[in-house]
C-alpha positions as CSV (number, residue, x, y, z in Angstrom):
1,M,-6.6,-12.3,15.5
2,R,-6.0,-9.0,17.0
3,R,-7.1,-5.3,17.1
4,A,-6.2,-2.2,19.1
5,A,-8.2,0.3,21.2
6,T,-7.8,4.0,21.6
7,S,-9.0,5.1,25.1
8,A,-6.2,6.2,27.4
9,L,-6.2,4.4,30.7
10,R,-3.9,5.4,33.5
11,R,-4.4,2.6,36.0
12,S,-1.8,-0.2,36.4
13,V,-2.9,-3.8,36.0
14,R,-0.7,-5.0,38.7
15,P,0.0,-2.8,41.8
16,R,3.6,-4.0,41.9
17,R,4.3,-2.7,38.4
18,Q,4.1,0.7,36.8
19,L,2.7,0.2,33.3
20,H,2.6,3.0,30.8
21,N,-0.7,3.3,28.9
22,A,-1.0,5.4,25.8
23,A,-4.0,6.3,23.6
24,A,-3.3,5.6,20.0
25,S,-3.7,8.8,18.0
26,N,-6.9,8.9,16.0
27,P,-7.5,12.0,14.0
28,A,-10.8,10.6,12.6
29,G,-12.4,10.6,16.1
30,P,-12.9,8.2,19.0
31,S,-12.1,4.5,18.6
32,T,-11.8,1.4,20.7
33,V,-8.0,1.0,20.6
34,Q,-5.9,0.8,23.8
35,V,-2.1,0.5,23.9
36,T,0.0,-0.2,27.0
37,T,3.8,-0.3,27.1
38,L,5.2,-2.8,29.6
39,P,8.3,-1.8,31.7
40,N,10.5,-3.9,29.3
41,K,9.1,-2.0,26.3
42,I,6.8,-4.7,24.8
43,R,3.7,-3.0,23.5
44,V,0.3,-4.5,24.2
45,A,-2.6,-3.4,22.0
46,T,-6.2,-4.4,22.0
47,E,-9.3,-3.4,20.0
48,S,-12.7,-3.8,21.6
49,T,-14.8,-5.8,19.1
50,P,-17.7,-8.0,20.1
51,G,-17.9,-11.6,18.9
52,H,-17.9,-15.3,19.9
53,F,-14.2,-15.8,19.4
54,S,-11.0,-14.1,20.7
55,S,-7.8,-13.6,18.8
56,L,-4.3,-12.6,19.9
57,G,-0.8,-12.7,18.5
58,L,2.8,-11.9,19.1
59,Y,4.4,-9.9,16.3
60,V,8.2,-9.7,16.1
61,D,10.2,-7.3,13.9
62,A,12.2,-10.2,12.4
63,G,12.2,-12.4,9.3
64,S,14.3,-13.4,6.3
65,R,15.3,-9.8,5.5
66,Y,17.4,-9.7,8.6
67,E,19.4,-12.9,7.8
68,D,22.9,-13.0,6.3
69,P,24.9,-15.8,4.7
70,S,25.8,-17.2,8.1
71,N,22.2,-17.8,9.2
72,S,20.2,-17.9,6.0
73,G,17.1,-20.1,6.4
74,V,16.8,-19.5,10.2
75,S,13.4,-17.7,9.9
76,H,12.0,-20.6,8.0
77,F,13.1,-23.1,10.7
78,L,11.8,-20.9,13.5
79,D,8.5,-21.0,11.8
80,R,8.7,-24.8,11.4
81,M,9.9,-25.4,15.0
82,A,7.1,-23.3,16.6
83,F,4.8,-25.1,19.0
84,K,7.0,-28.2,19.4
85,T,8.6,-29.5,22.6
86,T,9.6,-26.9,25.2
87,T,11.4,-27.1,28.5
88,T,8.0,-27.0,30.3
89,R,5.8,-29.0,27.8
90,S,6.4,-32.3,26.0
91,D,5.4,-32.6,22.4
92,L,2.3,-34.4,23.5
93,D,1.5,-31.8,26.1
94,M,1.9,-29.0,23.5
95,S,-0.5,-30.8,21.0
96,T,-3.0,-31.5,23.8
97,D,-3.1,-27.9,24.9
98,M,-3.4,-26.7,21.4
99,D,-6.4,-28.9,20.9
100,K,-8.0,-27.4,24.0
101,L,-8.1,-24.0,22.4
102,G,-11.0,-25.0,20.2
103,G,-9.6,-22.9,17.4
104,Q,-6.3,-22.6,15.6
105,I,-2.8,-21.5,16.6
106,F,0.1,-21.1,14.2
107,C,3.4,-19.4,13.4
108,S,4.1,-17.6,10.1
109,S,7.3,-16.0,9.0
110,S,7.6,-13.4,6.2
111,R,10.4,-11.1,5.0
112,E,9.9,-8.5,7.8
113,T,7.7,-10.2,10.4
114,I,7.5,-13.4,12.4
115,M,4.1,-13.8,14.0
116,Y,2.6,-16.3,16.5
117,Q,-1.2,-16.1,16.4
118,S,-4.2,-17.8,17.9
119,S,-8.0,-17.7,17.4
120,H,-10.0,-19.4,20.1
121,F,-12.9,-19.3,22.5
122,H,-12.8,-16.5,25.0
123,R,-12.1,-18.7,27.9
124,A,-8.9,-20.1,26.2
125,T,-7.1,-16.7,26.0
126,P,-4.8,-17.4,29.0
127,L,-3.9,-20.8,27.5
128,A,-3.2,-19.3,24.1
129,M,-0.9,-16.7,25.6
130,S,0.8,-19.4,27.7
131,L,1.4,-21.5,24.5
132,I,2.8,-18.6,22.5
133,A,5.1,-17.4,25.4
134,D,6.3,-21.0,26.0
135,T,7.3,-21.6,22.3
136,V,9.1,-18.3,22.1
137,S,10.8,-18.4,25.5
138,N,11.3,-22.1,26.3
139,A,11.7,-23.9,22.9
140,A,13.8,-27.1,23.4
141,F,14.8,-27.4,19.7
142,L,15.2,-31.2,20.1
143,P,17.5,-32.8,17.5
144,E,14.9,-35.4,16.5
145,E,12.3,-32.7,15.9
146,L,14.8,-30.6,14.0
147,L,15.6,-33.6,11.8
148,A,11.9,-34.1,11.0
149,Q,11.6,-30.4,10.0
150,R,14.6,-30.8,7.7
151,D,12.7,-33.4,5.7
152,A,9.6,-31.2,5.7
153,A,11.6,-28.2,4.4
154,R,12.9,-30.3,1.5
155,Y,9.4,-31.3,0.7
156,E,8.2,-27.7,0.8
157,I,11.0,-26.6,-1.5
158,R,10.1,-29.2,-4.1
159,E,6.4,-28.3,-3.9
160,V,7.0,-24.5,-4.2
161,E,9.5,-24.9,-7.1
162,A,6.9,-26.9,-9.0
163,K,4.5,-24.0,-8.9
164,P,5.6,-21.0,-11.0
165,E,3.0,-18.7,-9.4
166,M,4.7,-19.3,-6.0
167,I,8.4,-19.5,-6.9
168,L,8.6,-16.6,-9.5
169,P,7.7,-13.8,-7.0
170,E,10.6,-15.2,-4.9
171,V,13.0,-15.1,-7.9
172,L,11.7,-11.6,-8.6
173,H,12.7,-10.4,-5.1
174,E,16.1,-12.1,-5.4
175,V,16.9,-10.3,-8.7
176,A,15.4,-6.9,-7.7
177,F,17.4,-6.8,-4.4
178,D,20.5,-8.7,-5.5
179,N,20.0,-11.6,-3.2
180,K,20.4,-9.4,-0.1
181,G,18.0,-8.0,2.5
182,L,14.6,-8.2,0.9
183,G,16.2,-10.4,-1.7
184,N,16.8,-13.1,0.9
185,P,14.7,-16.2,0.2
186,L,11.6,-16.9,2.4
187,L,12.4,-20.7,2.2
188,C,15.6,-22.0,3.6
189,P,18.0,-22.6,0.7
190,E,18.4,-26.3,0.1
191,D,22.2,-26.2,0.7
192,R,21.5,-24.6,4.1
193,I,18.9,-27.1,5.4
194,D,21.4,-29.3,7.2
195,L,23.3,-26.3,8.5
196,V,20.5,-24.6,10.4
197,D,20.9,-25.8,14.0
198,E,20.0,-24.9,17.6
199,P,22.8,-22.4,18.1
200,A,21.9,-20.6,14.9
201,M,18.2,-20.3,15.9
202,R,19.0,-19.2,19.4
203,G,21.5,-16.7,18.1
204,F,19.0,-15.2,15.7
205,M,16.3,-15.0,18.5
206,K,18.7,-13.3,20.8
207,E,19.6,-10.7,18.1
208,W,16.1,-9.9,16.9
209,Y,13.5,-11.2,19.5
210,R,14.0,-8.1,21.7
211,P,11.1,-6.6,23.6
212,E,11.2,-3.2,21.8
213,R,10.8,-5.2,18.5
214,M,7.7,-7.0,19.8
215,V,3.9,-6.2,19.9
216,I,1.2,-8.3,21.5
217,A,-2.2,-7.6,20.1
218,G,-5.6,-8.9,20.8
219,A,-9.3,-8.7,20.1
220,G,-12.2,-10.2,22.0
221,M,-10.8,-9.7,25.5
222,Q,-10.5,-6.8,28.0
223,H,-7.4,-4.7,27.6
224,E,-6.5,-5.2,31.2
225,E,-6.7,-8.9,30.8
226,L,-4.3,-9.0,27.9
227,V,-1.9,-6.6,29.6
228,E,-1.9,-8.8,32.8
229,L,-1.2,-11.9,30.7
230,A,1.6,-10.2,28.8
231,D,3.1,-8.9,32.0
232,K,2.9,-12.4,33.5
233,Y,4.4,-14.4,30.5
234,F,6.8,-11.9,28.9
235,T,8.7,-10.4,31.8
236,S,11.7,-12.6,31.0
237,F,12.4,-10.4,27.9
238,K,14.7,-7.7,29.2
239,A,14.4,-4.1,28.4
240,P,16.9,-2.8,25.8
241,V,20.3,-1.6,26.9
242,P,21.6,1.5,25.1
243,S,24.5,0.6,22.8
244,T,26.7,2.5,20.3
245,S,28.0,-0.6,18.7
246,T,27.2,-1.3,15.0
247,S,25.7,-4.6,14.1
248,A,26.5,-6.5,11.0
249,H,22.8,-6.4,10.4
250,A,22.5,-2.6,10.6
251,G,21.7,-2.4,6.9
252,A,18.7,-4.6,7.4
253,R,17.1,-3.0,10.5
254,A,13.7,-2.1,9.1
255,G,10.2,-2.6,10.2
256,P,7.8,-5.3,9.2
257,A,5.7,-5.7,6.1
258,P,2.2,-4.4,6.0
259,S,-0.7,-6.7,6.6
260,H,-2.3,-8.6,3.7
261,F,-5.8,-7.4,3.3
262,L,-7.0,-9.8,0.6
263,P,-6.8,-13.2,2.5
264,G,-8.0,-16.5,1.3
265,G,-10.4,-18.8,3.2
266,Q,-8.7,-21.6,5.0
267,Q,-5.4,-21.1,6.7
268,P,-2.7,-22.7,4.6
269,P,0.5,-24.1,6.0
270,S,2.5,-21.2,7.3
271,I,5.3,-21.1,4.7
272,Y,2.8,-21.3,1.8
273,K,0.9,-18.5,3.5
274,S,4.0,-16.4,3.5
275,L,4.8,-17.1,-0.1
276,T,1.2,-16.4,-1.1
277,R,1.4,-13.1,0.7
278,A,4.6,-12.3,-1.1
279,A,2.8,-12.9,-4.4
280,S,-0.2,-10.7,-3.6
281,S,-1.1,-7.1,-3.1
282,Y,-0.7,-5.1,0.1
283,L,-1.9,-1.7,1.2
284,Y,-0.6,-0.1,4.3
285,P,-1.4,3.4,5.4
286,A,1.1,6.2,5.7
287,S,1.1,7.9,9.1
288,S,2.2,10.8,11.1
289,V,5.1,8.8,12.5
290,T,8.4,10.1,11.3
291,P,9.6,8.0,8.4
292,P,12.7,5.9,9.0
293,D,16.2,7.3,8.4
294,P,17.3,5.9,5.0
295,T,20.8,5.4,6.4
296,L,19.4,2.7,8.6
297,F,19.0,0.5,5.5
298,G,22.6,0.7,4.3
299,A,22.5,1.7,0.7
300,R,18.9,2.6,1.2
301,T,16.7,-0.3,0.0
302,G,19.4,-2.3,-1.8
303,Y,17.2,-2.3,-5.0
304,T,19.3,-3.0,-8.1
305,G,16.9,-4.5,-10.6
306,G,18.1,-6.7,-13.4
307,H,17.1,-9.7,-15.5
308,K,17.0,-13.4,-15.1
309,F,15.9,-16.2,-17.4
310,I,14.9,-19.7,-16.2
311,H,14.9,-22.1,-19.0
312,D,12.2,-24.7,-18.9
313,P,11.8,-26.4,-22.4
314,N,8.9,-28.5,-21.2
315,A,6.9,-25.6,-19.7
316,E,3.1,-25.6,-20.3
317,F,3.3,-21.7,-20.2
318,N,5.8,-19.0,-20.6
319,H,5.9,-16.5,-17.7
320,V,7.1,-12.9,-17.8
321,Y,7.4,-10.6,-14.8
322,L,8.2,-6.8,-15.1
323,A,8.7,-4.8,-11.9
324,F,9.9,-1.4,-10.8
325,E,11.0,0.0,-7.4
326,G,8.0,1.7,-5.8
327,V,7.5,3.6,-2.6
328,G,7.6,2.5,1.0
329,I,4.9,2.4,3.6
330,H,5.6,5.8,5.0
331,D,5.4,7.5,1.7
332,E,2.1,9.3,0.9
333,D,2.2,8.0,-2.6
334,V,1.6,4.5,-1.4
335,Y,-2.1,5.1,-1.7
336,T,-1.9,6.3,-5.3
337,L,0.3,3.3,-6.3
338,A,-2.1,0.9,-4.6
339,T,-4.9,2.5,-6.6
340,M,-2.9,2.1,-9.8
341,Q,-2.5,-1.6,-9.0
342,V,-6.3,-2.0,-8.7
343,L,-6.8,0.1,-11.9
344,L,-4.6,-2.2,-13.9
345,G,-6.0,-5.3,-12.1
346,G,-6.2,-8.4,-14.2
347,G,-6.5,-12.0,-13.2
348,G,-6.9,-15.4,-14.8
349,S,-8.6,-15.8,-18.2
350,F,-11.3,-18.0,-16.5
351,S,-11.4,-16.4,-13.0
352,A,-11.8,-12.7,-13.4
353,G,-15.6,-13.2,-12.9
354,G,-18.3,-10.5,-13.3
355,P,-18.7,-6.9,-12.2
356,G,-16.7,-6.1,-9.1
357,K,-14.3,-9.0,-9.7
358,G,-11.9,-7.5,-12.2
359,M,-13.7,-7.7,-15.5
360,Y,-13.5,-3.9,-15.9
361,S,-9.8,-3.6,-15.0
362,R,-7.4,-2.6,-17.7
363,L,-5.5,-5.8,-18.0
364,Y,-8.7,-7.8,-18.3
365,T,-10.3,-5.5,-20.9
366,H,-7.2,-4.6,-22.9
367,I,-5.3,-7.9,-22.7
368,L,-7.2,-11.0,-21.4
369,N,-10.3,-10.1,-23.5
370,N,-8.2,-9.7,-26.7
371,Y,-5.5,-12.4,-26.5
372,P,-7.0,-15.8,-25.6
373,Q,-3.5,-17.3,-25.6
374,I,-2.7,-15.4,-22.4
375,D,-3.8,-17.5,-19.5
376,H,-3.2,-15.0,-16.7
377,C,-2.2,-11.4,-16.6
378,S,-2.2,-9.3,-13.4
379,S,-0.6,-6.3,-11.6
380,F,1.1,-6.7,-8.3
381,H,2.4,-4.4,-5.5
382,H,4.6,-5.8,-2.7
383,I,5.0,-3.1,-0.1
384,Y,7.7,-2.9,2.6
385,K,8.8,-0.3,5.1
386,D,11.3,1.5,2.9
387,T,10.4,0.4,-0.6
388,S,8.0,-1.7,-2.7
389,L,7.9,-3.7,-6.0
390,F,5.3,-2.6,-8.5
391,G,4.7,-4.3,-11.8
392,L,2.8,-6.7,-14.1
393,F,3.1,-10.3,-15.1
394,A,1.7,-12.6,-17.7
395,S,1.5,-16.4,-18.3
396,F,0.8,-17.5,-21.8
397,L,1.1,-20.3,-24.3
398,P,4.6,-20.7,-25.8
399,N,5.4,-20.0,-29.4
400,A,4.7,-22.8,-31.9
401,H,2.3,-24.4,-29.4
402,S,-1.3,-24.8,-30.5
403,H,-4.0,-25.4,-27.9
404,R,-7.7,-25.1,-28.6
405,H,-6.8,-23.6,-31.9
406,M,-4.9,-20.8,-30.2
407,Q,-1.4,-19.9,-31.4
408,G,1.2,-19.2,-28.7
409,N,3.7,-16.4,-28.3
410,T,7.2,-15.6,-27.3
411,P,8.1,-13.5,-24.3
412,A,9.4,-10.9,-26.7
413,Q,6.0,-10.6,-28.2
414,I,4.1,-10.4,-24.9
415,L,6.3,-8.0,-23.0
416,P,5.5,-4.9,-25.2
417,H,1.8,-5.4,-24.3
418,L,2.7,-5.1,-20.6
419,I,4.9,-2.1,-21.1
420,H,2.2,-0.4,-23.2
421,Q,-0.3,-0.6,-20.3
422,L,2.1,1.3,-18.1
423,S,2.8,3.9,-20.8
424,L,-1.0,4.6,-21.0
425,L,-0.8,5.7,-17.4
426,L,2.0,8.0,-18.2
427,Y,0.7,9.6,-21.4
428,T,-3.0,9.0,-22.0
429,P,-6.0,10.6,-20.2
430,F,-8.6,8.2,-18.7
431,P,-12.2,8.7,-17.6
432,R,-12.8,9.7,-14.0
433,S,-15.3,6.9,-13.8
434,E,-12.6,4.4,-14.3
435,L,-10.4,5.8,-11.5
436,D,-13.4,6.1,-9.2
437,R,-14.2,2.4,-9.9
438,A,-10.7,1.4,-8.9
439,K,-10.7,3.5,-5.8
440,N,-14.0,2.0,-4.7
441,Q,-12.7,-1.6,-5.3
442,L,-9.6,-0.8,-3.2
443,K,-11.7,0.6,-0.4
444,S,-14.2,-2.2,-0.4
445,S,-11.4,-4.8,-0.4
446,L,-9.7,-3.2,2.6
447,V,-13.0,-2.8,4.6
448,M,-14.3,-6.3,3.8
449,A,-11.0,-8.0,4.8
450,L,-11.1,-6.2,8.2
451,E,-14.4,-7.9,8.9
452,S,-12.3,-11.0,9.6
453,R,-11.2,-11.0,13.2
454,S,-8.0,-12.8,12.4
455,V,-7.1,-10.2,9.7
456,E,-8.2,-7.4,12.1
457,V,-5.8,-8.5,14.8
458,E,-2.9,-9.1,12.4
459,D,-3.5,-5.7,11.0
460,L,-3.3,-4.2,14.5
461,G,-0.1,-5.9,15.4
462,R,1.7,-5.0,12.2
463,Q,0.5,-1.4,12.3
464,M,1.8,-1.1,15.8
465,L,5.2,-2.4,14.7
466,V,5.4,-0.1,11.6
467,H,3.6,3.0,12.7
468,G,3.5,2.9,16.4
469,R,-0.3,3.4,16.2
470,K,-3.5,1.9,14.7
471,V,-4.4,4.0,11.7
472,P,-8.2,4.3,11.5
473,V,-10.0,2.9,8.5
474,E,-11.6,6.2,7.9
475,E,-8.2,7.9,7.6
476,M,-7.1,5.3,5.0
477,L,-10.3,5.7,3.0
478,A,-9.9,9.5,3.0
479,K,-6.4,9.1,1.6
480,I,-7.7,6.9,-1.2
481,D,-10.4,9.4,-2.0
482,E,-7.8,12.1,-2.5
483,V,-6.2,10.1,-5.4
484,D,-6.9,11.9,-8.8
485,E,-5.7,11.6,-12.4
486,K,-3.0,14.2,-11.9
487,R,-1.6,12.3,-8.9
488,V,-1.7,9.0,-10.8
489,R,0.3,10.6,-13.6
490,E,2.9,12.1,-11.2
491,V,3.4,8.8,-9.3
492,A,3.6,6.8,-12.5
493,A,6.4,9.2,-13.7
494,R,8.1,8.8,-10.4
495,V,8.0,5.0,-10.5
496,F,8.4,4.0,-14.1
497,G,8.7,7.3,-16.1
498,Q,11.5,8.1,-18.5
499,G,13.4,9.9,-15.8
500,V,13.8,6.7,-13.7
501,E,17.5,5.8,-13.7
502,K,17.3,2.5,-11.8
503,S,16.9,-0.6,-13.9
504,A,13.6,-2.4,-14.2
505,T,13.4,-6.0,-13.0
506,V,12.6,-8.6,-15.6
507,V,12.2,-12.3,-14.8
508,V,11.3,-14.8,-17.5
509,M,10.6,-18.6,-17.1
510,G,9.8,-20.9,-20.0
511,R,11.0,-22.1,-23.3
512,E,12.8,-18.9,-24.5
513,D,14.0,-15.6,-23.2
514,V,12.6,-12.1,-23.7
515,G,15.2,-10.5,-25.9
516,D,15.9,-6.8,-25.9
517,W,13.7,-5.7,-23.0
518,R,15.6,-2.5,-22.4
519,G,14.9,-1.4,-26.0
520,A,11.2,-2.3,-25.5
521,L,11.0,0.0,-22.5
522,R,12.6,2.9,-24.3
523,K,10.3,2.4,-27.3
524,Y,7.2,3.1,-25.2
525,G,8.8,5.9,-23.2
526,V,8.9,3.9,-20.0
527,G,11.9,4.2,-17.7
528,G,14.1,1.4,-16.2
529,G,15.7,0.5,-19.5
530,S,19.0,2.3,-19.2
531,A,22.1,0.0,-19.1
C-alpha cells in the first residue's frame, strides 16, 4: 500500500506553494524514499518500487487508545462509517467510484492508528486519493447509515466473543492496562453502541485528525504526483496552532502501533483485521529519533497487570494467558525481545508444520511434542510506542475430559509449564545454533512480508508516524544480528526476572481458574508474582 523514498528534492510541486522536502535518513546507504512536508504539516512519503499496481494510504495518529469514557467506541464507528455517503458523493456514487479502482480500498482502526488505504491500478491513483480525502473531510454520517452500522457492530461483537483466540487478547489488554489507554477496547462496548453519534465522531476527528498527526504514503507513483494530489485534497486541514492548554487526553498522546509484518492472505473485514493484529506479533525498529518523554503518557504506560477468570463451564478448551510488560518501540531491546518471541515460537498442535514453520521452536519441541492434550501453545509480543506485552498462552483439554484417549488438565497444571519455559531463558544456557535459527526466522519473516506492496506501504506510513523516517531493512537486520545469548539473558531479566516489581498479567477462560499463580512464578524464579 505505501513506501517511502530517500532522495532529497528541493523543487516545489506547485509554484504557488512552498513545499518542504526532506530526505529520510538512511545510514545503510542510498534508498528510494522521498518525504515532503506540506505547509500544513502533513507529511507525504513515497518509495519508488516498480510493479503493476499502486498503493497509497492516509495514516492518522488516532485510535481506541485515545478514547475516554465519554467517547468510547468512536474509533470502531469511524472505521465502520468510512466510505459511506459524503457531502459530495451519494452512497451509490461512492460504491461506483470504489469499483472503478479495480482493486481494494478500506479503513482499519487499531489501538494507536486509524488508516485509510487503497491498492489499485496506476491510473486510479487520483481517484483513490479523492475517495480517501472525501470520506475523511466530507463524511455525512447519515442517521440511516449509522443505524445500519449499529446492527453490524452488535453482530461483530457476538462473532468476536464466540472466538476465544480473538477476544482473549482483548481481555488481556484490558487487565494489563486497567481498562484505560491501551486497555480500551478495540470494539465499541455493547452499552455504547446506541450512544456513539455524529457529534461524538466529529468531535473525536477534530481532536485527533490534525495534520501534524497525519502521514500520506504511497508506492507505485511518482513522488511529485502524490505530493500534488495531497496538496490538492488535504489543504482543508489547517496547520497546528501552538497551545499551552492541557487536554484531558494528554495521558494518551502517544504514537501509533508498529506495522504487522506477518499478514494473512485475503483482506478480512477491518475490525477483524485489527483484532487479528492485536493477537499477533509485531516488530518495529528502534531509531535515532529521540524517544518520547514518558510524562506524555501520564503515569508512563498505565500498565498494572493483574488477573481475570472468565468462567465457561461448557468450554471445549481451557485457555491460559501469561503476560509481562515489555519495552516500547524506541527501546533498543525491542529487537532482542522480538527474537525471544520467535525463539519460544509455538503454534497449533496440527499446524506447526515442518522445518522453518515452528517445529524447532521451544514451545513446539518442549510442550506441544510432549503434551498431546495441549491444542495450541504460542508466544506473543504486542509492541506499542511506549510499552509492549510479552508472554505465552496455551489452549488445552479441560480436566476430567477424555478425547482421543487423552486426559485433560487444569490451568493450575499447565501454567507451570509456561513459566518454566521463561525460567529457562533466565537461568539455562542454550546453543548458539538455536539462537541463530530464531534470528534467521525473524529476519526472513520481516523481509518476506515486505515483498507485499500493501504491507510495504503500511510499513512506510506507520514508520513515518512513529519515527519520522523510514528505517532501512538493512538496519533492522543488522540490529537483529547483534542479539546474542548474553543480551537475551539481560532482557529476560529486565522483563520477567526476579527483580521485576510489576505484577504479571494472567487471564484464564474455561471451566476452572488457575489457583496460586503468584506462587508458581516465585517457585520458578520468575518475577511478576509479588502481591
